[in-house]
C-alpha positions as a Markdown table, in Angstrom:
| # | Residue | x | y | z |
|---|---|---|---|---|
| 1 | Met | -0.3 | -0.2 | 0.4 |
| 2 | Thr | 1.5 | 3.3 | -1.2 |
| 3 | Gln | 1.5 | 5.9 | 1.5 |
| 4 | Pro | -1.2 | 9.0 | 0.5 |
| 5 | Glu | 0.3 | 12.9 | -0.1 |
| 6 | Pro | -1.1 | 14.7 | 2.2 |
| 7 | Gln | -3.1 | 17.5 | 0.3 |
| 8 | His | -3.9 | 20.9 | 1.5 |
| 9 | Glu | -6.6 | 20.2 | 3.9 |
| 10 | His | -3.8 | 18.3 | 5.5 |
| 11 | Lys | -1.4 | 20.7 | 5.6 |
| 12 | Trp | -3.9 | 22.7 | 7.3 |
| 13 | Leu | -3.7 | 20.9 | 10.0 |
| 14 | Gln | -0.4 | 20.9 | 10.5 |
| 15 | Lys | -0.8 | 24.9 | 11.9 |
| 16 | Leu | -2.5 | 23.6 | 15.0 |
| 17 | Val | 1.3 | 21.1 | 15.9 |
| 18 | Gly | 2.8 | 22.8 | 18.8 |
| 19 | Glu | 2.3 | 23.4 | 23.0 |
| 20 | Trp | -0.3 | 25.8 | 23.5 |
| 21 | Thr | -1.8 | 28.0 | 26.9 |
| 22 | Ser | -5.4 | 27.9 | 27.1 |
| 23 | Glu | -8.4 | 30.4 | 28.7 |
| 24 | Met | -11.7 | 28.8 | 28.6 |
| 25 | Glu | -14.9 | 30.5 | 29.7 |
| 26 | Cys | -17.9 | 28.4 | 30.2 |
| 27 | Pro | -21.0 | 28.6 | 32.3 |
| 28 | Pro | -21.6 | 25.7 | 35.1 |
| 29 | Gly | -25.3 | 25.2 | 34.5 |
| 30 | Pro | -28.1 | 26.9 | 33.0 |
| 31 | Asp | -28.4 | 30.8 | 33.8 |
| 32 | Gln | -25.4 | 30.7 | 35.2 |
| 33 | Pro | -22.1 | 33.1 | 34.6 |
| 34 | Pro | -19.2 | 31.7 | 32.6 |
| 35 | Glu | -16.6 | 30.9 | 34.5 |
| 36 | Lys | -12.5 | 30.8 | 33.6 |
| 37 | Tyr | -10.1 | 28.3 | 33.2 |
| 38 | Arg | -6.8 | 28.0 | 32.4 |
| 39 | Gly | -4.9 | 24.6 | 30.8 |
| 40 | Thr | -2.5 | 23.2 | 28.1 |
| 41 | Asp | -3.1 | 22.3 | 24.8 |
| 42 | Ser | -0.2 | 19.8 | 23.1 |
| 43 | Val | -0.6 | 19.1 | 19.8 |
| 44 | Arg | 1.6 | 16.8 | 17.9 |
| 45 | Ser | 1.6 | 15.3 | 14.9 |
| 46 | Ile | 0.6 | 11.5 | 13.6 |
| 47 | Gly | 2.4 | 11.4 | 10.7 |
| 48 | Ala | 1.8 | 14.3 | 8.0 |
| 49 | Leu | -2.1 | 12.9 | 7.6 |
| 50 | Trp | -3.9 | 13.2 | 11.6 |
| 51 | Val | -2.8 | 14.9 | 14.5 |
| 52 | Ala | -3.5 | 14.6 | 17.8 |
| 53 | Cys | -4.6 | 17.5 | 20.8 |
| 54 | Glu | -4.3 | 16.7 | 24.3 |
| 55 | Gly | -5.8 | 19.1 | 26.5 |
| 56 | Arg | -5.3 | 19.5 | 30.4 |
| 57 | Gly | -7.3 | 21.7 | 32.9 |
| 58 | Pro | -8.8 | 22.0 | 35.9 |
| 59 | Met | -13.0 | 21.2 | 36.6 |
| 60 | Pro | -15.4 | 23.0 | 38.8 |
| 61 | Asp | -14.8 | 20.4 | 41.5 |
| 62 | Gly | -10.9 | 21.1 | 41.7 |
| 63 | Gly | -9.9 | 17.7 | 39.6 |
| 64 | Glu | -8.6 | 17.7 | 36.5 |
| 65 | Ala | -9.6 | 17.6 | 32.5 |
| 66 | Leu | -8.1 | 15.8 | 30.3 |
| 67 | Thr | -9.3 | 15.2 | 26.9 |
| 68 | Val | -8.1 | 14.2 | 23.2 |
| 69 | Met | -9.3 | 15.6 | 19.8 |
| 70 | Thr | -7.9 | 13.7 | 16.5 |
| 71 | Leu | -8.3 | 15.1 | 13.3 |
| 72 | Gly | -7.7 | 14.2 | 10.1 |
| 73 | Tyr | -9.0 | 14.8 | 6.0 |
| 74 | Asp | -10.8 | 12.1 | 4.2 |
| 75 | Pro | -10.0 | 12.6 | 0.5 |
| 76 | Pro | -13.1 | 10.4 | -0.7 |
| 77 | Lys | -15.4 | 12.1 | 1.5 |
| 78 | Lys | -14.0 | 15.2 | 0.9 |
| 79 | Lys | -15.0 | 16.0 | 4.9 |
| 80 | Phe | -12.4 | 16.6 | 7.9 |
| 81 | Val | -12.9 | 13.5 | 10.4 |
| 82 | Gly | -12.7 | 13.3 | 13.9 |
| 83 | Thr | -13.2 | 12.3 | 17.6 |
| 84 | Phe | -13.7 | 14.0 | 20.7 |
| 85 | Ile | -13.5 | 12.1 | 24.1 |
| 86 | Gly | -12.5 | 13.7 | 27.5 |
| 87 | Ser | -12.3 | 12.4 | 31.2 |
| 88 | Met | -15.3 | 14.2 | 32.2 |
| 89 | Met | -18.1 | 12.3 | 29.7 |
| 90 | Thr | -18.4 | 8.8 | 29.0 |
| 91 | Tyr | -19.8 | 9.5 | 24.8 |
| 92 | Leu | -17.4 | 9.7 | 22.2 |
| 93 | Trp | -17.8 | 12.6 | 19.9 |
| 94 | Ile | -17.6 | 11.9 | 16.1 |
| 95 | Tyr | -17.1 | 14.7 | 14.0 |
| 96 | Glu | -17.1 | 15.9 | 10.4 |
| 97 | Gly | -16.6 | 19.4 | 8.7 |
| 98 | Glu | -14.9 | 21.3 | 6.7 |
| 99 | Leu | -13.0 | 24.9 | 6.1 |
| 100 | Asp | -14.6 | 27.8 | 5.4 |
| 101 | Ala | -14.3 | 29.8 | 2.2 |
| 102 | Gly | -11.4 | 32.2 | 3.8 |
| 103 | Gly | -9.8 | 29.0 | 5.5 |
| 104 | Lys | -9.0 | 30.0 | 8.6 |
| 105 | Lys | -12.1 | 27.7 | 10.2 |
| 106 | Leu | -12.8 | 24.6 | 10.7 |
| 107 | Val | -16.3 | 23.6 | 11.5 |
| 108 | Leu | -17.0 | 20.5 | 13.3 |
| 109 | Asp | -20.7 | 19.0 | 13.0 |
| 110 | Ala | -21.1 | 16.2 | 15.8 |
| 111 | Glu | -24.5 | 14.6 | 17.9 |
| 112 | Gly | -23.9 | 14.3 | 21.3 |
| 113 | Pro | -26.6 | 14.4 | 24.7 |
| 114 | Asn | -28.5 | 16.7 | 24.8 |
| 115 | Phe | -27.2 | 18.3 | 28.0 |
| 116 | Gly | -29.8 | 21.2 | 27.6 |
| 117 | Ser | -33.0 | 19.3 | 27.7 |
| 118 | Pro | -34.4 | 17.6 | 31.1 |
| 119 | Glu | -35.8 | 14.9 | 28.9 |
| 120 | Gly | -32.2 | 14.0 | 27.7 |
| 121 | Gly | -32.1 | 12.6 | 23.6 |
| 122 | Met | -29.3 | 13.9 | 21.6 |
| 123 | Ala | -28.9 | 17.1 | 19.7 |
| 124 | Lys | -26.5 | 18.6 | 17.1 |
| 125 | Tyr | -23.3 | 20.3 | 18.3 |
| 126 | Gln | -20.3 | 22.2 | 16.0 |
| 127 | Asp | -17.0 | 23.2 | 17.0 |
| 128 | Val | -15.2 | 26.0 | 15.4 |
| 129 | Ile | -11.2 | 26.0 | 15.3 |
| 130 | Glu | -10.5 | 29.4 | 13.8 |
| 131 | Phe | -7.1 | 30.9 | 13.8 |
| 132 | Val | -6.7 | 34.3 | 14.8 |
| 133 | Thr | -3.1 | 34.4 | 14.1 |
| 134 | Asp | -0.4 | 31.5 | 13.4 |
| 135 | Asp | -0.3 | 31.7 | 17.3 |
| 136 | His | -3.4 | 32.5 | 18.2 |
| 137 | Arg | -6.9 | 30.4 | 17.9 |
| 138 | Thr | -9.8 | 30.0 | 19.2 |
| 139 | Leu | -12.2 | 26.7 | 19.8 |
| 140 | Thr | -15.9 | 28.0 | 20.6 |
| 141 | Ser | -18.8 | 25.6 | 20.7 |
| 142 | Phe | -22.6 | 25.6 | 19.6 |
| 143 | Met | -25.5 | 23.4 | 19.8 |
| 144 | Leu | -28.8 | 23.3 | 18.1 |
| 145 | Gly | -31.6 | 24.1 | 20.3 |
| 146 | Ala | -35.1 | 23.1 | 19.5 |
| 147 | Asp | -36.3 | 26.8 | 17.8 |
| 148 | Gly | -33.0 | 25.7 | 15.3 |
| 149 | Lys | -30.8 | 28.5 | 16.4 |
| 150 | Trp | -27.3 | 27.8 | 17.4 |
| 151 | Thr | -26.2 | 28.7 | 20.8 |
| 152 | Gln | -22.6 | 29.4 | 22.1 |
| 153 | Phe | -21.7 | 27.2 | 25.1 |
| 154 | Met | -18.0 | 27.3 | 25.4 |
| 155 | Gln | -15.2 | 29.6 | 23.8 |
| 156 | Ala | -11.1 | 28.9 | 24.3 |
| 157 | His | -8.6 | 31.1 | 23.0 |
| 158 | Tyr | -4.9 | 29.1 | 22.4 |
| 159 | Arg | -1.7 | 31.1 | 22.2 |
| 160 | Arg | 1.3 | 29.0 | 21.2 |
| 161 | Lys | 4.1 | 29.2 | 23.7 |
| 162 | Lys | 7.1 | 30.2 | 22.7 |
């Protein structure tokens, strides 16, 4: 089997590689003001086709959150693909997405537990990775409400360690 040639999309993912500090803002619950958390993100390349992002940061209860995001690009699907897991949850998130027209934002769609509903069930989510500069990126998370509108519930700023 021959090694696939990295495409433009694979090269875009390689911009994530490095050591980052993070500042995240998210509400601890409905109708509560957002809390700020600081952490780190270590992104490594898996060959020239995949990246693995390993995040660490505090939990509201004082424990440590560990997260792992994998991202790649599937040329036959013409889609970015990936996964997300966290030490604070049992759900495996599956991503599929694409770059915006300007090439600065990667919009990743997923389906997961409906945290906003007392009945539970599943909901649609989007995680948007945007490069502000080569050394500053954001991750913004949205949930699709019953009203058909996307609501932001988390944003993290990542700054490359020098």
